[in-house]
N, C-alpha and C positions, 0 to 999 in steps of 0.2 A: 628724285624730287629736287629740282633746282630752286633754292630759296635765296632771296637777297640777304646780304650780310646784316647781322644784328647791328642796330645803331649803337649798341653798347660794346661792340667788339673791341678787342685789344690786339695789336700786332703780335704775331708769334715771336717769342724772344729767341735770342741766341743761346741755345743750350750747350753745355759743355759735353765733350766726349766722356763717357764713363768707362774706365778701364775694366775689361771683363764683360762688356756688353756689345754685341754685334746685332744690328737691326737690319731686317730685310722686309720687303713687301712684294706681293704678287696679286694676280687676278684669279680668284676662284669662280667669279661670276655668279655669286649667290643671288644677285639681282641683275636686272637688265640695265646696267650702267657701265659707263666707260671710265673706270677708275679701279685702282687697287682696292681690294676688300679683304685681304688676308695679310696680317702682320706677324712677323716672326722675330723674336729676340732670343739669340743664343747667349747663354750665360756661362761664365767660367765655372769650372769644377769647384765645389765647395761653397757655392753661393747660398747665403741664408735667405729665407723667404718668410714673410708674414702676410696675413690677409684678413680682411673683414668682408663679410658677405651679407646679402639680403636675408632678412628674416621672413620673407614671403613663404607661406605654406605651399606655394605652387612654384618653387624654385626650379631652375633648369638642372639638367644632369651635370653641366659644367660647374655649377655652384655646389651641388651636393658632393661631387667628387673633389672639388677644390678645397672644400672645408677640411676633408680628411687628409688630403695631400699636404696642406699647410701645417698640420699638426706634426708632420715628419721633419719640417724645418729646412729642407734642401731643395734647390731647383737648378735645372740645367737649361730650361727653355720655356718660352711663353708663345702661344699661338692665339691670335684673336681673329675671329670671323665676324664680318659685318654684313648685315642685310638679312640674317636669319638668326633668331635668338635660340632656336632649338629647344625652346621651353614648351612644356605640356605636350611632349612627343613620345612619352613612354620608353619602352625598351629600345625602340629604333633610335631615339635620340641618344641614349646612353651608348649604344653600339657605335654610333658615329664618333663620339668623343673617345671611346676606347681605341678605335681605329687610328685616329689622329695621334693619340699618345704613343701607340705602338710604332707607328711610322716614324715619328720623330725620334723616339728612343732608339730605334734600330740605327738611324742615321748617326746619332751622337754617341752611341754605345753607352747609354745610361739606362736607368730604371724608368719605366713608364710613369711611375709616381712622381718623377722629377720634372715631368712635362705638364705645364699648366695651360688649360684651354678656357677661353672665354668666347661667348657668342652674343651678338646683339642684333635686334631687328624684329621682324614679324614673329609673333607668338603662334604656336600651333602647327608649324610646318616642319617636319623632320629635316635635319641637315642632310642634304644629298651626299651620300657616301662617295659617289663617283667624282663630284665636283670637289669634295673635301680632299680626296686622295690626289687628284691632279693638282689642286692648289698647293698642297703641302709639297708635292714633288717639285713644283715650280719655284716655290719660295726658298726651298733648300738649296736650289741652284742659282738663285738670284744674287746679284751684286749687292753689297751692303748699301743701305739707304740712309737718308738723313732723318733727323727727328721730325722735320716737317712732313716728310712722306709717311713716316710711321703714324703720326698724329692724324693725317688725312685718311689713312686706310682704316682706322678704327671707327670713323664717324658714320652716322646715319642721317638724321635730320639736322645735324650741326651745321651752322652757317659760317663758322670760322674755326681755325685750328687752335687748340688750347694746349699750352705748355708753360712750365714754370721751372725755375732753378733756384737753388740756395747752396750755401757752403758753410762750413764750420771749421774751426781750428781745434784739433785734438792735440793739445800740447803744441809741438812745433809742426805737426802734420796737418795740412789742409785736406779736407775731404769734400767731394763734390756730390750734389744731389740734383737729379733732373727728373721731371715728371711730365707725362702727357695724360690727357683725360678726354673722354667724350661724354656728352649728355646734353639734352636740350628739353625733352619732355619725359613724362612718367617719372618725375623727380619729386619724391618726398621720402628720402632715405630713412630707413630704420637701422642703419649701420653705416652706409657709405653712399656713393652715388652711382651713376650708370656703370662705366668702366674706367678705372683709373690705375695707372702704373707708375710706380716710383722706383727709381734706380739710384744706387749710390756705390762708390768705390770703397766706402768705409767697411771695416770689419766689425760686425755686430753679431753676437750670438742669437740664434733664432728665437729662443724664448724671450729674450730682452727686446728684440726687434718687434715681436708680437705685442709685448706690453706697451711699447712706445706708440706703435701704430694704433692700437685700440684706444689709448688715451687721447691721441691727437684727433682721432675720428670723432670723439664726443664733442669736441669744440669746433669741428669744421664740417665734414661731410654730413654729419647727422644734425646739422643746424641750417640746412638749406632746403628749400622747397620751391617748385615751380607750379605744380598743379595738384598736389595732395595725393598723388598716386605713386606707390612703391613698386619698382620693377621686379620682375621674376629673375633678373640676371645681375642685379647690382653686385659689383666686385671692385675692391681696391686691393692691389697687391704691392708689396714693397720687397725689393730685391737688393741685398747687400753683397757685393762680389768679394770684398776683402782685399782688393788689389791696391788699396792705398798704403797698405803695410803697417797700419797702426795696430797696437795691441787691442785685440777684440774687446769691444764693450760688452759687459755681461750684467752690470747692475748700475743703479743710480749713483753708487759710491765711486765708480770709476772716473778718473780724470777725463774730462771732455764729454761725459754723458749728457750733462745739462746743455752744453753747446750744441751737440748733435741733435738733441730733442728739440731745441729752440728752432733750429734750421728746418727739421722735419715738420714742425707745427706750422711755421711760416709757409712752407711749400704746400702743405695740405690745405691751409686756409686760402691761399691764392688759387689753387686748382678748384676748390669748391665754389668760390665766387665766380670763377670763369664760367662754370656751368649755369649759374643763375643769369649771368650776362647774356647767355645764349638761349635763355628760356624761350620756348616756342611762342612767337608773336610778341615777345617782350619789347617794350619801348622805354621802360624805366627800371632801374636797379634800386631795390628797397632794402635798407638796413633797419632792423627793428631792435632797439636796445631796451631790454627789460631789467629794471633794478627794483630793489625793495621787496623781492619775493621771499617766500618761506624758505626756499633753497634754490641752489643753482639748477637742479633738475626741474623744479617747479617753474622757474623763470623760463627755461627752455620750452616747456610745454605751453606756457602762455604765449610766448613769442611765436611758436608754430601755429597756434590757434589763430592768431592775428594774420600771420603770413599765408595761411591756407584759406582764409575767408574770401569767397568770391566777391562779397560786398565791399570789403576793404580794397581788394585788388582792382576792381572796376572803378571804384571811387578815385584811386590814385591814377588810373589810366585816363580818367576824365578830368584830372586836375581839381577834384572836388575835396575841399578840406572838411570832410564829414567825419569829425572825430567821434561822433556818436556810434559809428560802425566799429571803431576800435573798442569803445566801451562794450558793445555787444559781444565782440570776440573774446575779450577778457572774461566776461561773465559766463560764457559757454565753455571755457577751457576746462572746467572741472577742478581747478586748482584754488588754494586758499586766496581769497581776495576780500577787500573791504571797500564797498562803494564809496564810503566817506573819506577814504585815504588815497584814492586813485587820482593820479595826475597824468596828463597826456599832452604831448607836444609834437610839433612838426618842424624839422629843420632848425632847431634851437629856439623856437618860439613856443612857449607853453600856451595851450588853449584852455586847459582845465587844470585846476589844482585842488587837491583835498576834496574830491567828489563834486565839484561844481565849476561852471565856467568862470573864467576871470572876468571881473567887471570891466577891465580895460583891454580885453582881448582885441587885438587888431588882426583881422584875417588877411590884410593886404600882403605882408611879408610871407605868410604861409602859402597863399595862392601863388605868389611868385616862386617860392621854393618848389611847389608841385609842378610848375611848368618845366622844370629841368629834368635831366636824365638820371640824376643821383638823388634819391629820396631818403630821408631819415625820419623814423618815428621813435619817439621816446615814451616809455611807459614806466611810471614809478608806482608800485603797488603799496608802498609805505608800511609794510608789515614785517619786514625781515631784512637780511643781508644778501639774499640770493640774487644773482645777476647772470644774464646770458645775452648773447647777440645772435640773432637769426637773420638770414638773408633770403630774399625772395624777389619776384618781379611782378609787374602789373599783369592784368588779364585783359587781352584785347581780342578783337575779332580774328586777328591772325592766328591765334591758337586754335580756334574752331576750324579755320580753313586748312591748316596743316594737318590736323588729326582727322578731319573728314575725308581727306584724300590720301591717308598714310599708306594704304596698301596698293594704290594705283601707280 
């Protein structure tokens, strides 16, 4: 499916090489397209891994197995298949994943449990074992590729390549982080987003890496939505090769732990926002800042109720400053709220304060703000100290067109 680039697209950045990571791409031809659709990352021995996965009750075999593998904490390889999610495929789907893991493990002389597999695409079609076998054989022999090629090979309905980088100083030692991600539709993560992969040369113990990734996820990947639908395949994995040579981070008390986490958080936030910027049919990027809630978790749920409202999203698409729809979304969120303390604003202009419209409210600057591509909605519940920021996009006819033709 050839789609025009999102008007919210950002150029792919110059990502640094990560010592201990070798990328390759090949064509397994899971769909009838003229592009690479299989990505391989070979990782140095001793690489730590952490992961967050979808909470969907219909998760793919890749997710179910990945959850268990991540608990072991070590990785030697990552394989990503695009075009076929291999979800809802029963024992045949699991056998295909096991075949891939065994094939890669044999080539790298490692344990199959150290080979992580992700798949994305159409649900309900078993991953063809023959194409998988041939694709893995091809990618193992392929020349190393760039970050851009790897990012392109993991995409499906994405209209632009998504990547980000960050760095941190651990004492005198600089460590690098690089990440790529894919996602455009079926985005309402209950843990992470579609498929995202973060690589660093820092040395981080697996348990601590998992703690940091899970913490970062709560403020980033779990704060985005495009359409209110959670994928069967959502996965974010973080790999730390340890090649930077720093003393391995194992707790928040370690020197440099806060700096590394800050870099990881920035990277995750940037990757998450990129997914929203490529929301299917999106024309506008929407940031929803909720303050004054009963708790941070409550603020997040209120924000997502607003972000997932088709009425709010279509109003923004049409440039309609209909703040009553935001009131509706707050009221249906199921979270503590007081009508008479609620305040709502757009782009820095308050439309309503303490439960009623402002007498001197001027809709002209709000209408002008809604004509742009970057939209901000402020909601103050006025009942507590909880706050959260959620990101979404508008809902246009483009979303319907893309998903009506998704399998063709």
